[in-house]
SELUM-270798 format. One record per residue: x, y, z of N, C-alpha, C in turn. Coordinates in steps of 0.2 Angstrom, whole numbers, padded with zeros to 4 digits, always signed. Layout:
<atoms>
XYZXYZXYZ...
</atoms>
This chain:
<atoms>
+0727+0332+0677+0729+0334+0685+0728+0344+0687+0723+0341+0694+0722+0349+0698+0729+0350+0703+0729+0355+0703+0732+0361+0705+0733+0355+0713+0739+0354+0717+0739+0354+0723+0736+0361+0728+0734+0359+0732+0734+0364+0739+0738+0368+0742+0741+0372+0737+0748+0373+0740+0748+0379+0746+0741+0383+0744+0739+0390+0750+0747+0395+0749+0746+0397+0743+0751+0400+0743+0749+0407+0741+0752+0411+0745+0754+0415+0747+0758+0423+0744+0753+0427+0741+0760+0433+0738+0764+0438+0743+0759+0441+0746+0760+0445+0750+0756+0445+0757+0761+0442+0761+0758+0440+0767+0758+0444+0773+0763+0448+0771+0764+0455+0775+0757+0458+0776+0751+0458+0771+0746+0462+0770+0741+0456+0771+0740+0453+0767+0736+0445+0767+0733+0442+0774+0740+0440+0778+0738+0439+0783+0739+0442+0790+0740+0450+0787+0741+0455+0793+0734+0452+0800+0736+0457+0804+0730+0452+0812+0724+0455+0811+0719+0454+0812+0712+0463+0810+0713+0469+0815+0719+0466+0819+0719+0473+0823+0726+0479+0820+0728+0477+0815+0734+0476+0814+0732+0481+0808+0727+0476+0804+0725+0478+0797+0718+0486+0798+0716+0485+0805+0711+0490+0805+0713+0497+0806+0719+0496+0808+0723+0502+0808+0726+0507+0803+0729+0501+0798+0730+0503+0793+0722+0508+0790+0720+0501+0788+0713+0502+0784+0712+0512+0789+0711+0513+0796+0709+0520+0796+0713+0525+0792+0721+0524+0795+0727+0530+0791+0724+0529+0782+0721+0525+0779+0721+0526+0773+0716+0529+0772+0709+0526+0774+0702+0530+0774+0704+0538+0775+0709+0539+0781+0707+0549+0785+0710+0550+0777+0717+0549+0773+0719+0551+0770+0715+0553+0763+0713+0546+0763+0708+0547+0755+0701+0552+0754+0698+0552+0760+0694+0555+0761+0696+0564+0762+0701+0564+0764+0705+0573+0763+0704+0575+0756+0708+0569+0753+0708+0568+0746+0701+0569+0740+0698+0564+0744+0692+0566+0737+0690+0574+0740+0689+0575+0746+0684+0581+0749+0690+0589+0744+0696+0587+0744+0700+0593+0742+0699+0593+0735+0695+0588+0731+0698+0588+0724+0692+0586+0720+0686+0584+0722+0679+0583+0718+0676+0585+0721+0673+0589+0717+0667+0594+0719+0662+0593+0722+0657+0586+0719+0652+0585+0716+0653+0578+0723+0657+0578+0725+0657+0574+0734+0659+0579+0743+0662+0584+0738+0663+0588+0743+0655+0592+0743+0653+0592+0737+0643+0597+0740+0640+0591+0744+0639+0585+0743+0637+0583+0746+0640+0581+0754+0646+0580+0754+0648+0582+0763+0646+0586+0766+0647+0592+0762+0642+0598+0765+0637+0599+0768+0633+0595+0760+0625+0595+0763+0622+0589+0770+0627+0583+0771+0626+0581+0775+0630+0583+0782+0635+0589+0781+0636+0590+0787+0643+0589+0791+0646+0582+0785+0653+0580+0787+0658+0583+0783+0665+0584+0789+0668+0587+0788+0676+0580+0787+0680+0581+0782+0687+0574+0784+0689+0573+0791+0687+0579+0794+0690+0580+0800+0687+0573+0805+0678+0573+0802+0674+0569+0806+0675+0562+0804+0679+0559+0801+0680+0552+0798+0684+0551+0799+0685+0548+0806+0692+0545+0810+0693+0536+0810+0688+0534+0807+0691+0526+0808+0684+0522+0803+0687+0516+0804+0680+0515+0795+0674+0514+0800+0671+0514+0806+0667+0515+0810+0661+0521+0809+0666+0526+0806+0665+0532+0805+0660+0533+0795+0661+0525+0793+0661+0525+0785+0654+0528+0784+0649+0524+0789+0641+0525+0787+0638+0532+0786+0644+0539+0787+0641+0543+0789+0643+0546+0784+0647+0543+0778+0649+0549+0771+0643+0546+0766+0641+0550+0762+0638+0551+0757+0641+0542+0751+0634+0540+0750+0637+0534+0745+0638+0539+0737+0640+0534+0731+0643+0535+0725+0638+0528+0722+0637+0531+0714+0634+0526+0713+0634+0527+0705+0632+0518+0701+0636+0521+0693+0633+0529+0689+0627+0531+0694+0626+0538+0686+0631+0542+0690+0633+0544+0694+0639+0550+0699+0645+0547+0692+0646+0541+0689+0652+0542+0682+0648+0545+0677+0642+0541+0676+0639+0541+0670+0638+0551+0672+0637+0554+0674+0632+0561+0675+0638+0566+0673+0644+0564+0676+0650+0567+0676+0655+0565+0670+0653+0561+0667+0658+0558+0662+0663+0564+0658+0667+0562+0655+0671+0558+0658+0677+0559+0661+0676+0566+0664+0682+0566+0671+0680+0571+0674+0674+0573+0676+0671+0575+0681+0672+0572+0688+0674+0567+0691+0677+0562+0697+0684+0561+0698+0688+0564+0693+0693+0563+0692+0697+0568+0701+0700+0564+0703+0703+0569+0709+0712+0569+0709+0713+0568+0703+0720+0573+0701+0720+0575+0694+0726+0579+0693+0727+0583+0687+0726+0578+0681+0723+0578+0675+0723+0573+0670+0733+0571+0668+0734+0578+0670+0742+0573+0667+0746+0570+0671+0740+0569+0678+0745+0561+0681+0740+0556+0680+0735+0556+0674+0731+0548+0674+0737+0545+0671+0739+0540+0668+0742+0535+0664+0737+0529+0659+0732+0527+0662+0727+0523+0661+0721+0525+0661+0716+0523+0655+0707+0526+0655+0706+0516+0658+0704+0515+0660+0698+0508+0658+0690+0510+0661+0688+0505+0652+0679+0509+0656+0677+0501+0655+0670+0501+0659+0668+0493+0657+0664+0493+0651+0662+0487+0652+0659+0480+0646+0651+0483+0645+0649+0489+0648+0642+0489+0647+0637+0492+0641+0634+0492+0636+0633+0492+0630+0626+0499+0630+0623+0502+0634+0619+0505+0635+0620+0512+0640+0619+0518+0636+0623+0525+0642+0627+0527+0639+0630+0531+0642+0634+0533+0640+0640+0528+0648+0647+0528+0641+0650+0521+0645+0653+0526+0651+0657+0518+0654+0659+0520+0660+0666+0520+0661+0670+0525+0665+0675+0525+0663+0681+0529+0670+0685+0524+0669+0689+0527+0677+0696+0529+0676+0700+0533+0677+0708+0534+0678+0711+0535+0681+0716+0530+0680+0721+0526+0684+0729+0531+0683+0731+0534+0690+0737+0534+0690+0743+0528+0690+0747+0530+0688+0755+0527+0690+0753+0523+0695+0755+0524+0700+0752+0519+0707+0746+0515+0708+0739+0519+0706+0734+0515+0701+0734+0507+0698+0738+0508+0694+0740+0503+0690+0746+0499+0694+0749+0500+0699+0754+0495+0700+0748+0493+0708+0744+0495+0710+0740+0495+0715+0736+0490+0713+0733+0488+0706+0729+0483+0703+0733+0477+0701+0736+0479+0698+0744+0473+0696+0747+0466+0703+0745+0471+0709+0747+0467+0716+0742+0462+0716+0734+0466+0717+0727+0463+0719+0728+0458+0715+0731+0458+0706+0728+0452+0702+0735+0447+0704+0740+0449+0705+0745+0445+0706+0744+0442+0714+0740+0442+0717+0738+0439+0723+0732+0433+0719+0727+0436+0716+0723+0428+0716+0727+0427+0713+0732+0426+0705+0734+0422+0703+0739+0416+0708+0743+0420+0712+0746+0415+0716+0739+0408+0718+0736+0413+0723+0730+0410+0725+0728+0403+0724+0726+0405+0718+0725+0398+0714+0730+0393+0711+0735+0393+0712+0741+0390+0714+0746+0390+0707+0747+0399+0706+0751+0401+0697+0757+0405+0702+0764+0402+0697+0769+0407+0700+0774+0406+0695+0778+0406+0696+0784+0408+0690+0787+0403+0686+0784+0397+0686+0784+0390+0682+0779+0392+0678+0773+0393+0679+0767+0392+0675+0767+0398+0668+0764+0394+0664+0761+0395+0657+0753+0398+0658+0752+0407+0658+0743+0409+0659+0744+0411+0653+0737+0407+0652+0734+0410+0643+0726+0415+0646+0730+0420+0643+0724+0426+0644+0716+0428+0640+0713+0425+0643+0706+0425+0635+0700+0430+0636+0702+0433+0643+0700+0438+0643+0699+0446+0638+0695+0448+0637+0696+0453+0630+0700+0459+0633+0705+0459+0629+0711+0465+0629+0706+0473+0627+0707+0478+0627+0706+0485+0630+0701+0487+0633+0698+0493+0631+0696+0496+0639+0691+0493+0643+0689+0488+0645+0685+0481+0647+0693+0479+0650+0692+0477+0657+0698+0477+0663+0702+0472+0664+0697+0467+0662+0699+0459+0660+0706+0454+0660+0706+0455+0651+0713+0455+0649+0718+0461+0651+0719+0465+0653+0724+0470+0654+0725+0467+0661+0719+0468+0665+0722+0467+0671+0725+0461+0672+0722+0455+0671+0726+0447+0670+0732+0446+0670+0733+0449+0664+0739+0452+0659+0744+0455+0662+0744+0458+0666+0749+0463+0672+0749+0459+0678+0744+0453+0679+0746+0450+0689+0752+0444+0687+0749+0440+0679+0752+0435+0678+0760+0436+0676+0761+0442+0672+0767+0444+0669+0771+0449+0677+0769+0451+0683+0771+0452+0688+0776+0444+0694+0770+0441+0694+0774+0434+0697+0779+0433+0693+0781+0435+0685+0785+0430+0681+0782+0423+0676+0775+0425+0677+0774+0418+0674+0776+0421+0665+0775+0413+0660+0775+0415+0656+0767+0417+0653+0766+0425+0651+0758+0427+0647+0756+0425+0641+0751+0425+0639+0750+0422+0632+0743+0426+0632+0744+0431+0630+0740+0438+0629+0733+0435+0624+0730+0429+0622+0726+0429+0618+0718+0434+0616+0716+0435+0622+0712+0438+0620+0705+0432+0620+0700+0438+0617+0693+0431+0617+0692+0430+0610+0691+0424+0607+0685+0423+0601+0693+0419+0600+0692+0415+0592+0694+0409+0590+0697+0403+0594+0691+0400+0596+0690+0396+0599+0697+0390+0600+0695+0388+0593+0699+0381+0591+0708+0384+0590+0708+0391+0586+0716+0392+0588+0718+0393+0595+0711+0396+0599+0715+0397+0607+0718+0389+0610+0713+0384+0611+0714+0379+0612+0722+0373+0608+0723+0375+0600+0728+0375+0597+0734+0378+0601+0735+0383+0603+0740+0387+0607+0739+0384+0612+0734+0382+0618+0734+0378+0624+0740+0373+0625+0735+0369+0619+0740+0362+0617+0748+0361+0617+0752+0366+0612+0756+0367+0611+0760+0371+0614+0759+0376+0619+0760+0379+0620+0764+0374+0630+0758+0373+0628+0756+0370+0639+0757+0374+0642+0748+0378+0638+0747+0383+0645+0747+0378+0653+0748+0381+0657+0744+0378+0665+0740+0382+0669+0736+0388+0666+0732+0393+0669+0727+0395+0665+0724+0396+0663+0718+0399+0661+0716+0406+0665+0715+0413+0661+0708+0417+0662+0705+0420+0660+0699+0421+0660+0693+0420+0654+0685+0420+0659+0681+0422+0655+0673+0420+0660+0674+0415+0659+0668+0412+0666+0666+0404+0668+0662+0403+0661+0659+0406+0656+0653+0404+0654+0658+0404+0645+0662+0409+0644+0667+0407+0639+0672+0399+0641+0675+0398+0646+0679+0393+0647+0674+0384+0648+0668+0384+0649+0663+0381+0648+0664+0379+0641+0662+0384+0637+0663+0384+0628+0669+0382+0627+0676+0382+0629+0681+0381+0628+0681+0372+0628+0678+0373+0633+0681+0363+0636+0677+0362+0632+0672+0361+0627+0666+0359+0626+0671+0358+0621+0673+0363+0616+0676+0363+0612+0681+0359+0611+0685+0357+0617+0690+0353+0617+0688+0346+0616+0683+0344+0619+0677+0339+0619+0676+0337+0612+0678+0343+0608+0674+0342+0602+0678+0337+0597+0684+0341+0597+0689+0342+0594+0694+0336+0596+0689+0331+0599+0693+0324+0600+0699+0323+0607+0699+0329+0608+0704+0332+0615+0702+0327+0623+0708+0327+0625+0706+0323+0630+0710+0328+0636+0706+0332+0640+0710+0336+0645+0716+0334+0648+0714+0329+0651+0719+0324+0657+0726+0323+0650+0726+0320+0646+0732+0319+0640+0734+0322+0637+0728+0329+0636+0732+0332+0629+0732+0339+0631+0731+0342+0636+0731+0349+0638+0737+0347+0647+0740+0353+0648+0743+0356+0654+0741+0358+0661+0733+0361+0657+0728+0364+0664+0728+0364+0668+0731+0366+0674+0729+0363+0681+0723+0367+0686+0720+0375+0682+0719+0378+0687+0717+0387+0683+0713+0388+0684+0710+0398+0679+0707+0402+0687+0708+0408+0684+0703+0413+0690+0699+0414+0684+0693+0415+0683+0685+0417+0681+0682+0420+0686+0678+0426+0679+0675+0432+0684+0671+0433+0676+0670+0443+0682+0666+0446+0675+0659+0445+0674+0657+0442+0677+0649+0436+0676+0646+0432+0683+0643+0433+0685+0639+0429+0689+0641+0421+0687+0642+0416+0692+0641+0411+0692+0638+0406+0696+0638+0401+0696+0635+0397+0701+0640+0392+0705+0640+0388+0708+0644+0381+0711+0642+0376+0707+0638+0374+0704+0636+0368+0699+0639+0371+0692+0641+0376+0690+0645+0378+0685+0652+0378+0685+0654+0381+0694+0662+0377+0692+0662+0369+0693+0660+0367+0695+0659+0359+0693+0658+0357+0689+0653+0359+0682+0654+0359+0676+0661+0362+0674+0665+0365+0673+0667+0369+0672+0674+0364+0673+0674+0363+0680+0682+0359+0681+0682+0350+0680+0672+0348+0681+0673+0341+0673+0676+0341+0668+0675+0347+0663+0676+0347+0656+0684+0348+0657+0687+0351+0659+0693+0354+0660+0700+0352+0664+0697+0345+0669+0702+0344+0674+0704+0349+0676+0701+0355+0679+0707+0358+0682+0702+0364+0690+0707+0363+0694+0704+0368+0701+0698+0375+0696+0695+0377+0698+0692+0385+0693+0690+0390+0700+0695+0394+0700+0694+0397+0706+0692+0403+0703+0686+0408+0705+0681+0413+0708+0684+0420+0708+0685+0425+0703+0690+0432+0705+0684+0437+0700+0684+0441+0705+0677+0448+0707+0681+0456+0704+0680+0459+0702+0682+0464+0702+0677+0471+0698+0679+0476+0695+0675+0482+0693+0679+0489+0691+0676+0489+0686+0682+0497+0684+0683+0501+0687+0676+0502+0691+0676+0509+0695+0682+0507+0702+0682+0503+0704+0687+0502+0709+0693+0498+0709+0694+0492+0703+0702+0492+0702+0701+0487+0696+0697+0484+0695+0697+0479+0688+0697+0472+0693+0699+0465+0689+0696+0459+0692+0704+0459+0698+0702+0458+0704+0706+0456+0708+0707+0460+0715+0699+0464+0717+0695+0466+0720+0695+0459+0725+0695+0456+0726+0691+0448+0728+0694+0443+0724+0695+0436+0727+0698+0433+0725+0696+0424+0728+0697+0419+0725+0696+0414+0729+0702+0410+0729+0703+0407+0735+0711+0402+0735+0709+0396+0736+0714+0391+0735+0711+0384+0731+0707+0381+0736+0706+0385+0742+0701+0380+0747+0693+0383+0745+0695+0385+0740+0687+0389+0738+0680+0388+0742+0681+0395+0747+0677+0393+0751+0676+0403+0754+0673+0404+0748+0673+0415+0746+0680+0416+0744+0679+0421+0743+0684+0427+0739+0686+0431+0744+0691+0429+0746+0698+0434+0749+0694+0443+0746+0693+0449+0749+0694+0456+0749+0701+0459+0747+0703+0460+0745+0710+0463+0748+0709+0471+0752+0708+0468+0757+0707+0475+0764+0711+0480+0763+0716+0479+0763+0723+0483+0763+0724+0489+0757+0719+0488+0752+0718+0493+0745+0710+0495+0746+0707+0491+0749+0698+0492+0748+0695+0489+0755+0689+0493+0757+0685+0491+0764+0677+0491+0759+0677+0483+0762+0669+0480+0759+0663+0482+0765+0658+0482+0762+0655+0482+0769+0646+0480+0764+0641+0478+0771+0634+0476+0764+0633+0479+0771+0627+0484+0764+0620+0486+0765+0613+0483+0764+0608+0488+0768+0601+0484+0767+0602+0489+0761+0597+0487+0752+0599+0490+0746+0594+0494+0748+0587+0494+0754+0582+0498+0753+0582+0503+0757+0583+0501+0765+0585+0508+0771+0593+0509+0770+0598+0506+0767+0605+0510+0766+0609+0509+0773+0606+0505+0777+0609+0503+0783+0613+0499+0784+0620+0499+0787+0625+0493+0786+0621+0489+0789+0625+0479+0786+0620+0475+0789+0627+0472+0792+0626+0466+0796+0632+0463+0800+0636+0456+0793+0641+0453+0797+0643+0449+0795+0639+0443+0794+0638+0439+0786+0634+0435+0788+0626+0436+0782+0625+0442+0784+0621+0444+0783+0618+0446+0774+0615+0442+0769+0616+0443+0763+0612+0453+0762+0617+0455+0757+0614+0463+0755+0618+0466+0751+0618+0471+0748+0622+0473+0744+0626+0477+0745+0633+0475+0742+0640+0476+0742+0642+0482+0742+0645+0485+0748+0649+0494+0744+0654+0492+0745+0661+0495+0744+0667+0496+0739+0668+0504+0744+0676+0505+0747+0675+0511+0748+0685+0508+0746+0686+0513+0741+0695+0512+0739+0700+0517+0745+0703+0514+0748+0707+0516+0752+0714+0519+0748+0719+0517+0741+0724+0516+0739+0725+0519+0732+0717+0523+0730+0715+0523+0724+0720+0534+0723+0722+0534+0720+0722+0541+0718+0715+0545+0713+0717+0540+0707+0717+0543+0701+0708+0545+0702+0705+0542+0704+0696+0541+0704+0697+0537+0711+0696+0540+0715+0694+0535+0719+0685+0533+0723+0685+0529+0726+0675+0528+0725+0674+0529+0734+0673+0535+0734+0671+0530+0744+0661+0527+0744+0662+0523+0746+0656+0520+0746+0651+0518+0741+0656+0514+0736+0654+0513+0730+0648+0509+0729+0641+0508+0728+0636+0505+0727+0636+0500+0720+0636+0494+0723+0640+0488+0716+0632+0486+0712+0628+0486+0719+0621+0484+0716+0623+0475+0717+0626+0471+0718+0627+0466+0720+0625+0463+0725+0623+0457+0726+0619+0456+0732+0625+0450+0734+0627+0449+0741+0632+0444+0743+0631+0444+0751+0635+0441+0754+0636+0441+0760+0643+0440+0762+0646+0442+0768+0654+0445+0771+0656+0441+0776+0659+0433+0773+0661+0432+0782+0667+0432+0782+0668+0432+0790+0675+0436+0794+0678+0428+0799+0675+0423+0796+0680+0416+0799+0685+0415+0798+0689+0414+0802+0699+0411+0798+0697+0406+0793+0701+0407+0788+0703+0404+0783+0708+0398+0782+0709+0391+0782+0713+0386+0782+0718+0389+0775+0717+0392+0773+0723+0396+0770+0729+0401+0773+0725+0403+0778+0729+0407+0784+0729+0414+0779+0726+0416+0776+0723+0422+0774+0718+0425+0779+0718+0431+0779+0715+0435+0788+0711+0439+0783+0711+0438+0777+0706+0445+0774+0698+0442+0775+0693+0447+0777+0685+0446+0774+0686+0445+0769+0684+0437+0770+0677+0432+0762+0670+0436+0760+0668+0437+0753+0662+0439+0748+0663+0432+0747+0655+0430+0748+0650+0425+0745+0649+0426+0737+0649+0421+0736+0647+0422+0730+0641+0427+0727+0642+0431+0721+0635+0435+0717+0629+0430+0718+0625+0432+0721+0617+0430+0720+0614+0433+0716+0614+0439+0715+0612+0442+0709+0610+0448+0711+0610+0456+0708+0611+0461+0709+0603+0465+0709+0603+0470+0712+0597+0474+0715+0592+0475+0710+0600+0479+0703+0598+0483+0697+0596+0480+0690+0596+0472+0690+0598+0468+0687+0591+0464+0691+0588+0465+0696+0582+0461+0696+0577+0460+0691+0574+0455+0689+0568+0456+0686+0563+0456+0691+0555+0458+0689+0552+0457+0692+0546+0457+0689+0543+0448+0691+0538+0445+0686+0531+0444+0689+0527+0446+0686+0521+0444+0692+0520+0446+0701+0525+0451+0701+0525+0455+0706+0530+0451+0710+0535+0446+0705+0538+0443+0710+0548+0445+0709+0551+0445+0715+0558+0447+0712+0562+0440+0709+0564+0442+0702+0568+0435+0701+0573+0437+0698+0579+0433+0701+0587+0435+0698+0588+0429+0694+0592+0431+0688+0595+0424+0686+0597+0421+0686+0604+0422+0690+0607+0418+0697+0602+0412+0698+0595+0413+0701+0591+0407+0704+0587+0404+0700+0587+0404+0694+0584+0400+0688+0591+0397+0688+0599+0401+0684+0604+0397+0685+0604+0389+0686+0602+0393+0695+0605+0386+0698+0600+0381+0700+0593+0381+0695+0591+0377+0695+0591+0372+0690+0593+0376+0685+0597+0374+0678+0602+0367+0678+0606+0371+0680+0612+0365+0682+0612+0360+0686+0607+0361+0691+0608+0355+0694+0599+0350+0691+0600+0350+0684+0598+0344+0682+0600+0341+0677+0602+0336+0677+0603+0332+0671+0601+0331+0667+0607+0331+0658+0604+0331+0655+0603+0341+0650+0607+0342+0654+0604+0350+0651+0612+0352+0653+0612+0357+0647+0618+0361+0649+0619+0369+0652+0624+0371+0654+0624+0376+0656+0621+0384+0652+0620+0384+0648+0618+0387+0642+0610+0389+0643+0607+0396+0644+0599+0396+0642+0599+0404+0642+0595+0405+0642+0591+0412+0639+0583+0413+0642+0581+0419+0647+0576+0420+0649+0572+0425+0645+0567+0424+0642+0563+0429+0638+0560+0430+0642+0560+0437+0643+0551+0440+0649+0548+0446+0644+0541+0442+0644+0536+0446+0640+0528+0450+0641+0526+0451+0641+0519+0454+0644+0513+0454+0637+0510+0449+0639+0505+0446+0636+0497+0446+0638+0493+0453+0636+0488+0452+0639+0488+0455+0645+0491+0461+0646+0497+0466+0653+0498+0460+0657+0497+0454+0656+0503+0450+0659+0507+0445+0659+0512+0448+0664+0519+0447+0662+0521+0439+0660+0524+0436+0655+0526+0430+0655+0536+0429+0656+0537+0421+0656+0541+0420+0658+0543+0411+0653+0551+0415+0652+0551+0409+0643+0559+0404+0645+0558+0399+0647+0567+0399+0650+0567+0392+0646+0575+0394+0640+0577+0392+0634+0581+0390+0637+0584+0383+0635+0589+0380+0640+0591+0373+0632+0598+0372+0633+0599+0368+0630+0600+0361+0633+0599+0356+0630+0599+0350+0629+0607+0346+0627+0608+0344+0633+0614+0341+0632+0615+0335+0626+0621+0334+0621+0621+0329+0614+0619+0323+0617+0622+0321+0624+0621+0314+0625+0613+0310+0625+0610+0316+0629+0601+0319+0629+0597+0322+0623+0601+0322+0619+0596+0326+0613+0592+0320+0611+0594+0313+0609+0591+0308+0604+0588+0304+0610+0585+0305+0617+0582+0300+0621+0575+0303+0618+0570+0299+0619+0565+0299+0619+0559+0305+0620+0553+0304+0616+0550+0313+0618+0547+0310+0627+0545+0306+0628+0544+0306+0634+0551+0309+0641+0556+0303+0638+0562+0307+0643+0565+0315+0643+0562+0316+0638+0563+0325+0636+0556+0327+0641+0552+0325+0640+0547+0328+0642+0546+0329+0651+0551+0323+0654+0551+0322+0662+0555+0328+0664+0562+0329+0658+0568+0334+0660+0564+0340+0659+0559+0342+0655+0553+0349+0655+0550+0349+0662+0546+0345+0664+0544+0343+0670+0548+0347+0676+0553+0342+0676+0558+0343+0682+0562+0352+0683+0562+0354+0676+0564+0361+0676+0559+0364+0680+0553+0364+0678+0547+0367+0677+0547+0368+0684+0544+0359+0688+0541+0361+0695+0550+0366+0700+0556+0363+0697+0559+0367+0700+0560+0374+0700+0560+0379+0695+0560+0383+0693+0553+0386+0699+0547+0382+0697+0542+0387+0704+0542+0386+0710+0547+0380+0710+0549+0380+0720+0553+0384+0722+0558+0386+0716+0563+0391+0719+0561+0397+0720+0558+0401+0714+0558+0409+0711+0551+0407+0714+0547+0405+0713+0539+0407+0717+0534+0407+0711+0537+0408+0701+0530+0407+0696+0533+0400+0693+0526+0403+0690+0528+0398+0685+0531+0399+0676+0536+0396+0673+0537+0396+0667+0537+0392+0662+0537+0398+0656+0537+0392+0649+0542+0388+0648+0544+0381+0649+0553+0377+0649+0552+0375+0641+0556+0377+0636+0557+0375+0629+0563+0373+0631+0565+0367+0629+0571+0363+0627+0573+0365+0621+0579+0367+0618+0580+0367+0611+0588+0363+0613+0589+0364+0603+0597+0358+0602+0603+0364+0603+0607+0357+0606+0614+0357+0609+0618+0362+0604+0619+0369+0606+0623+0373+0605+0619+0380+0601+0612+0379+0602+0607+0385+0598+0606+0388+0599+0611+0391+0607+0608+0395+0611+0615+0401+0607+0616+0407+0606+0620+0411+0605+0625+0412+0612+0632+0410+0609+0638+0408+0614+0642+0419+0613+0646+0417+0620+0650+0425+0621+0656+0422+0623+0660+0426+0621+0666+0426+0622+0668+0432+0626+0663+0434+0629+0665+0439+0634+0661+0440+0641+0656+0441+0641+0651+0440+0648+0644+0441+0644+0642+0432+0646+0635+0432+0644+0628+0432+0645+0624+0434+0637+0618+0436+0641+0614+0433+0640+0611+0433+0646+0605+0428+0647+0598+0433+0647+0595+0435+0648+0591+0439+0647+0587+0443+0642+0583+0444+0640+0580+0446+0634+0573+0448+0638+0571+0457+0640+0568+0458+0642+0561+0462+0637+0556+0460+0634+0554+0461+0628+0547+0469+0632+0545+0467+0641+0544+0472+0641+0546+0479+0639+0551+0478+0641+0555+0486+0639+0557+0490+0632+0555+0484+0629+0554+0488+0620+0549+0492+0618
</atoms>
């Protein structure tokens, strides 16, 4: 049973503010955080000084363009505490990114920072139909990664019964889901699809055997087609949620049940879209790189933090009643972009092709190599169970359809390899989609 579109709003005094009142609040908080950063973070003070900018020069959100950017490399270069804006004794939590290469990315949270983050996730869960009577099963990993603890905090804040399952042991997840009567699910979309497939493999009917109605799914890019697949498998409303350790973990933005973009918690973060090459701000409705400025974070504020995520911001009113700007889906990353034979390729482009082809599953792997000084791309994609026994000619038709669509969308040809169901690696966290052998 799907959740009714009740337009639940957790904190309407902020989520439904007039745009003028919100801008005044942002201006006030921006002035305060810029001074806080300048006074307490040496590297950022040096950059402002180099540009001839003082805190008193930043009066409104329109002045953001004059501030220097912050990048992920800054967190690595100053690891672990070089960007702290408060004494270490004021830090009550360290969270870190789920990355596996190079120095880790960590962020220090004060007690107030944890409170703000909890508020943002609570808003997201309520927007997805959650409330005190719900049972929220959290299948994000717990630990340095922000997913598990973030969803846990938000679910607990709204008074819901919270089931801290973490990731893994999928059959046990489903047993608990069935016996406890879990009504909401929080995990990565790829893991949710895997749970849905396992539910079917166990002979269970989501409509009859489970009570799930909706969920918040994030931590990795996913397409509208993946949403449809997930909703069909588990018979739920699947809402997107976005966040990153450097800003505040999940809850920076979230979808309501209208599912027409993710509402940005603009009373806590200011979003911008910039041209990733010229670094100039772009207007609403234009695709570019997403940049965030935190305006209530104390422990490690981020001014003009470049996320490298590509999306669009929309300011049209939403039917749910929220007045905040909405993010479109993340369509790629400037730093995850593959350049193959001179063509810019984002994995999400190929994913959008695959999920549109009948008979294939949303699990795939891109293998990039270089043979005789020429780049090559292989797309490995799983065939669904009911298509695996099809005739050779039927499978060849599927392969040809994928090949033609990939070339049309991406602009280059690729080798398409159809593999048996469930033969590609499954991930209980963020899905690994690319193997680039050119870097080895």
